[in-house]
MDTraj code that builds the backbone (N, CA, C; nanometers):
import mdtraj as md
import numpy as np

residues = "GLY GLY ASP THR GLY PRO ALA LEU ALA PRO GLY LYS PRO ALA ASP SER LEU LEU LEU LYS SER LEU LYS TYR ASP GLY ASP VAL ARG MET PRO PRO LYS GLY LYS LEU PRO ASP ALA VAL VAL LYS ASP PHE GLU LYS TRP ILE ALA ASP GLY ALA HIS ASP PRO ARG THR ALA SER PRO ASP ARG LYS GLY GLY GLY ALA LYS ILE ASP VAL GLU LYS".split()
xyz = np.array([
    [-5.6579, 7.0726, -7.9713],
    [-5.6967, 7.1562, -8.0916],
    [-5.5817, 7.2553, -8.1347],
    [-5.6090, 7.3329, -8.2248],
    [-5.5103, 7.4197, -8.2687],
    [-5.5529, 7.4632, -8.4097],
    [-5.4437, 7.5260, -8.4852],
    [-5.4532, 7.5519, -8.6221],
    [-5.4943, 7.4391, -8.7143],
    [-5.4561, 7.3161, -8.6696],
    [-5.4598, 7.2076, -8.7527],
    [-5.5921, 7.1225, -8.7284],
    [-5.6633, 7.1743, -8.6187],
    [-5.7924, 7.0940, -8.5785],
    [-5.7500, 7.0245, -8.4520],
    [-5.8763, 6.9539, -8.3969],
    [-5.8519, 6.8823, -8.2672],
    [-5.7463, 6.7655, -8.2676],
    [-5.6757, 6.7515, -8.1555],
    [-5.5831, 6.6404, -8.1558],
    [-5.6367, 6.5326, -8.1499],
    [-5.7518, 6.4996, -8.1031],
    [-5.8126, 6.3676, -8.0696],
    [-5.9342, 6.3643, -8.1434],
    [-5.9841, 6.2483, -8.2049],
    [-6.1129, 6.2331, -8.2348],
    [-6.1488, 6.0960, -8.1728],
    [-6.2170, 6.0930, -8.0504],
    [-6.2304, 5.9879, -7.9736],
    [-6.3334, 5.8866, -8.0375],
    [-6.2900, 5.7599, -8.0425],
    [-6.3444, 5.6562, -8.1100],
    [-6.3043, 5.6528, -8.2621],
    [-6.2200, 5.7401, -8.2990],
    [-6.1785, 5.7397, -8.4407],
    [-6.0245, 5.7612, -8.4501],
    [-5.9431, 5.6545, -8.4255],
    [-5.8039, 5.6678, -8.4303],
    [-5.7452, 5.7183, -8.5617],
    [-5.8017, 5.6817, -8.6810],
    [-5.7601, 5.7371, -8.8075],
    [-5.7679, 5.8746, -8.8284],
    [-5.8517, 5.9287, -8.7494],
    [-5.8891, 6.0828, -8.7628],
    [-5.8106, 6.1677, -8.6636],
    [-5.7455, 6.0925, -8.5757],
    [-5.6779, 6.1707, -8.4630],
    [-5.5263, 6.2192, -8.4969],
    [-5.5046, 6.3506, -8.5033],
    [-5.3850, 6.4040, -8.5178],
    [-5.2831, 6.3579, -8.4254],
    [-5.3195, 6.3394, -8.3027],
    [-5.2243, 6.2949, -8.1902],
    [-5.1524, 6.1600, -8.2468],
    [-5.2420, 6.0582, -8.2840],
    [-5.2008, 5.9338, -8.3346],
    [-5.1026, 5.9432, -8.4639],
    [-5.1485, 6.0199, -8.5538],
    [-5.0756, 6.0519, -8.6685],
    [-4.9332, 6.0993, -8.6383],
    [-4.9268, 6.1981, -8.5531],
    [-4.7916, 6.2441, -8.5177],
    [-4.7206, 6.1445, -8.4372],
    [-4.7633, 6.0628, -8.3523],
    [-4.7008, 5.9397, -8.2887],
    [-4.6423, 5.8462, -8.3848],
    [-4.7132, 5.8205, -8.5057],
    [-4.6674, 5.7291, -8.6056],
    [-4.5693, 5.8015, -8.7014],
    [-4.5543, 5.9244, -8.6882],
    [-4.4652, 6.0011, -8.7793],
    [-4.5133, 6.0058, -8.9243],
    [-4.6573, 6.0162, -8.9176],
    [-4.7375, 6.0183, -9.0451],
    [-4.7853, 6.1645, -9.0633],
    [-4.6963, 6.2463, -9.1274],
    [-4.7218, 6.3911, -9.1557],
    [-4.5973, 6.4754, -9.1079],
    [-4.6382, 6.6045, -9.1131],
    [-4.5282, 6.7006, -9.0772],
    [-4.5090, 6.7166, -8.9217],
    [-4.6073, 6.6925, -8.8610],
    [-4.5686, 6.6999, -8.7091],
    [-4.5342, 6.5619, -8.6391],
    [-4.4329, 6.5535, -8.5732],
    [-4.3823, 6.4221, -8.5304],
    [-4.3425, 6.4330, -8.3873],
    [-4.4008, 6.3454, -8.3161],
    [-4.3958, 6.3451, -8.1678],
    [-4.3482, 6.2010, -8.1153],
    [-4.2445, 6.1884, -8.0278],
    [-4.1634, 6.2911, -7.9841],
    [-4.0769, 6.3199, -8.0963],
    [-4.0225, 6.4518, -8.1015],
    [-3.9357, 6.4929, -8.2118],
    [-3.8017, 6.4333, -8.2256],
    [-3.7515, 6.3684, -8.1133],
    [-3.6197, 6.3256, -8.1151],
    [-3.6122, 6.1706, -8.1418],
    [-3.7351, 6.1065, -8.1877],
    [-3.7355, 5.9609, -8.2200],
    [-3.8739, 5.9001, -8.1893],
    [-3.8996, 5.8117, -8.2689],
    [-4.0387, 5.7342, -8.2453],
    [-4.0388, 5.6640, -8.1185],
    [-4.1595, 5.6451, -8.0688],
    [-4.1928, 5.5746, -7.9692],
    [-4.1943, 5.4163, -8.0139],
    [-4.1733, 5.3356, -7.9222],
    [-4.1950, 5.1852, -7.9468],
    [-4.3429, 5.1611, -8.0118],
    [-4.3259, 5.0687, -8.0959],
    [-4.4763, 5.0368, -8.1669],
    [-4.5642, 4.9987, -8.0585],
    [-4.5454, 4.9254, -7.9592],
    [-4.6427, 4.8765, -7.8621],
    [-4.6959, 5.0054, -7.7937],
    [-4.6234, 5.1029, -7.7575],
    [-4.6782, 5.2380, -7.6933],
    [-4.7705, 5.2945, -7.7983],
    [-4.7317, 5.3025, -7.9207],
    [-4.8267, 5.3642, -8.0262],
    [-4.9418, 5.2877, -8.0273],
    [-4.9567, 5.1436, -8.0170],
    [-5.0682, 5.0731, -8.0389],
    [-5.1531, 5.0962, -7.9115],
    [-5.0851, 5.1122, -7.7903],
    [-5.1748, 5.1372, -7.6784],
    [-5.2460, 5.2788, -7.6859],
    [-5.1836, 5.3770, -7.7441],
    [-5.2457, 5.5037, -7.7742],
    [-5.3614, 5.4814, -7.8681],
    [-5.3454, 5.4084, -7.9714],
    [-5.4468, 5.3850, -8.0671],
    [-5.5618, 5.3196, -8.0127],
    [-5.5449, 5.2078, -7.9224],
    [-5.6488, 5.1441, -7.8565],
    [-5.7294, 5.2373, -7.7633],
    [-5.6504, 5.3360, -7.6887],
    [-5.7069, 5.4207, -7.6031],
    [-5.7962, 5.5090, -7.6894],
    [-5.7572, 5.5658, -7.7920],
    [-5.8319, 5.6586, -7.8818],
    [-5.9670, 5.5731, -7.9377],
    [-5.9347, 5.4563, -7.9851],
    [-6.0578, 5.3735, -8.0310],
    [-6.1589, 5.3528, -7.9313],
    [-6.1113, 5.3376, -7.8062],
    [-6.2079, 5.3202, -7.6828],
    [-6.2764, 5.4374, -7.6404],
    [-6.2532, 5.5543, -7.7075],
    [-6.3113, 5.6719, -7.6545],
    [-6.2233, 5.7770, -7.5976],
    [-6.1025, 5.7537, -7.5773],
    [-6.0103, 5.8384, -7.5149],
    [-6.0487, 5.8948, -7.3849],
    [-6.1026, 5.8026, -7.2890],
    [-6.1445, 5.8497, -7.1588],
    [-6.0297, 5.8866, -7.0755],
    [-6.0451, 5.9762, -6.9847],
    [-5.9355, 6.0254, -6.8945],
    [-5.9115, 5.9130, -6.7972],
    [-5.7945, 5.8477, -6.8084],
    [-5.7710, 5.7302, -6.7159],
    [-5.7619, 5.7698, -6.5652],
    [-5.7651, 5.9088, -6.5278],
    [-5.7758, 5.9421, -6.3850],
    [-5.9108, 5.9345, -6.3427],
    [-6.0114, 5.9421, -6.4282],
    [-6.1420, 5.9497, -6.3847],
    [-6.2333, 5.8305, -6.4483],
    [-6.1859, 5.7438, -6.5323],
    [-6.2652, 5.6338, -6.5873],
    [-6.2334, 5.5082, -6.5039],
    [-6.3451, 5.4431, -6.4590],
    [-6.3355, 5.3271, -6.3770],
    [-6.3254, 5.2055, -6.4577],
    [-6.2640, 5.0994, -6.4212],
    [-6.2474, 4.9795, -6.4985],
    [-6.3645, 4.9277, -6.5541],
    [-6.4942, 4.9461, -6.4974],
    [-6.6245, 4.8959, -6.5378],
    [-6.6835, 4.9882, -6.6447],
    [-6.6295, 5.0983, -6.6805],
    [-6.6866, 5.1905, -6.7582],
    [-6.6443, 5.1665, -6.9004],
    [-6.7216, 5.1474, -6.9960],
    [-6.6948, 5.1057, -7.1261],
    [-6.5954, 5.2035, -7.1934],
    [-6.4699, 5.1492, -7.2261],
    [-6.3684, 5.2315, -7.2950],
    [-6.2723, 5.2748, -7.1837],
    [-6.3138, 5.2639, -7.0658],
    [-6.2172, 5.3178, -6.9527],
    [-6.1504, 5.2144, -6.8835],
    [-6.0778, 5.2588, -6.7998],
    [-6.0148, 5.1699, -6.6953],
    [-5.8651, 5.1170, -6.7379],
    [-5.8241, 5.1581, -6.8589],
    [-5.6977, 5.1220, -6.8960],
    [-5.5950, 5.1673, -6.7846],
    [-5.4993, 5.0940, -6.7418],
    [-5.4070, 5.1320, -6.6427],
    [-5.2891, 5.2127, -6.7204],
    [-5.3009, 5.3511, -6.6997],
    [-5.1989, 5.4445, -6.7592],
    [-5.1548, 5.5258, -6.6501],
    [-5.0247, 5.5331, -6.6271],
    [-4.9634, 5.6264, -6.5188],
    [-4.9348, 5.7458, -6.5876],
    [-5.0169, 5.8464, -6.5227],
    [-4.9988, 5.9816, -6.5971],
    [-4.9129, 6.0657, -6.5034],
    [-4.8557, 6.0060, -6.3950],
    [-4.7686, 6.0832, -6.3255],
    [-4.6067, 6.0880, -6.3588],
    [-4.5919, 6.0005, -6.4469],
    [-4.4505, 5.9922, -6.5018],
    [-4.4074, 6.1030, -6.5842],
])
top = md.Topology()
chain = top.add_chain()
for i, resn in enumerate(residues, 1):
    res = top.add_residue(resn, chain, resSeq=i)
    for name in ("N", "CA", "C"):
        top.add_atom(name, md.element.get_by_symbol(name[0]), res)
traj = md.Trajectory(xyz[None], top)
């Protein structure tokens, strides 16, 4: 969250400020030094659409969970 509202709207990628910033759609752009590859942005979009479950705790059989995301990098 913050002054502009919540960063994520689980299940609603179009309403998620995080996704808008990754797409460079608006004033806030992430990462600031250049856009991520389209495939990476699509992965974020799918993750948000699936409910934005924490990949460290979501099991593969949980609806919307189980996407293999390395959070240690």
